[in-house]
C-alpha positions in Angstrom: 9.5 26.9 14.7 9.5 26.2 10.9 13.3 26.9 10.6 14.0 24.7 13.5 12.2 21.8 12.2 13.7 22.3 8.8 17.2 22.4 10.3 16.4 19.2 12.4 15.3 17.4 9.1 18.4 18.6 7.2 20.7 17.4 9.9 19.6 13.8 9.5 22.4 12.6 7.4 21.0 9.1 7.3 17.4 10.1 6.4 15.7 7.2 4.6 18.2 4.6 5.9 15.4 3.3 8.1 13.8 1.8 5.0 16.8 -0.5 4.8 17.0 -2.9 1.9 13.2 -3.0 1.4 13.1 -0.8 -1.8 15.7 -2.9 -3.5 13.3 -5.8 -3.3 10.6 -4.1 -5.4 10.5 -5.7 -8.8 7.6 -3.7 -10.4 8.6 -0.8 -12.5 8.5 2.4 -10.4 7.9 6.2 -10.7 9.4 8.7 -8.3 8.0 12.3 -8.1 10.0 15.1 -6.6 9.2 18.6 -6.0 12.2 20.9 -6.9 11.1 23.5 -4.4 10.6 21.1 -1.3 12.1 23.0 1.7 12.4 19.8 3.8 14.1 17.5 1.1 16.6 19.2 -1.3 16.2 18.1 -5.0 19.6 16.4 -4.7 18.1 14.0 -2.2 15.8 12.9 -4.9 18.5 10.9 -6.7 18.8 8.0 -4.2 15.1 6.8 -4.0 14.8 6.2 -7.8 18.1 4.3 -7.8 17.1 2.1 -5.0 13.8 1.4 -6.7 15.1 0.7 -10.1 13.3 3.8 -11.4 15.1 5.6 -14.1 15.2 9.0 -12.3 12.9 11.1 -10.2 10.4 13.2 -12.2 11.1 16.8 -11.0 8.2 19.0 -10.7 8.0 22.7 -10.1 6.3 22.4 -6.5 7.3 21.7 -2.9 6.6 18.7 -0.8 3.2 17.6 -2.4 3.6 17.0 -6.1 0.5 14.8 -6.3 -1.6 17.7 -4.9 0.2 20.7 -6.4 0.8 19.2 -9.9 -1.9 16.6 -10.4 -2.1 17.0 -14.2 1.5 16.4 -14.5 1.5 13.4 -12.1 -1.6 11.9 -13.8 -0.1 12.2 -17.3 3.2 10.6 -16.2 1.4 7.7 -14.4 -0.8 7.0 -17.5 2.4 7.2 -19.8 4.0 4.9 -17.4 1.2 2.3 -17.2 0.9 2.3 -21.0 4.5 1.6 -21.4 4.2 -1.2 -19.1 1.1 -2.9 -20.5 1.6 -6.1 -22.2 -0.6 -7.3 -25.0 -4.3 -7.3 -24.4 -6.1 -10.6 -24.7 
């Protein structure tokens, strides 16, 4: 069953197209996290989402489909760094 579902996902040549132009309208600086071991979405697939969001690139983590759960310390550090780099002057 797992192999069948995985084959089905990989056969979807327009995966993500259903989001349409929506991501291009995002104006806030973005981060994208990508698990390099994700069996459903190959790491090469991680190049399009950051580009459509204006993010520099996907942060590649040594995990599968759940970077936020599998690499929480790395994700937290990246988010904190991102927020600090975007913060304007206080006061």
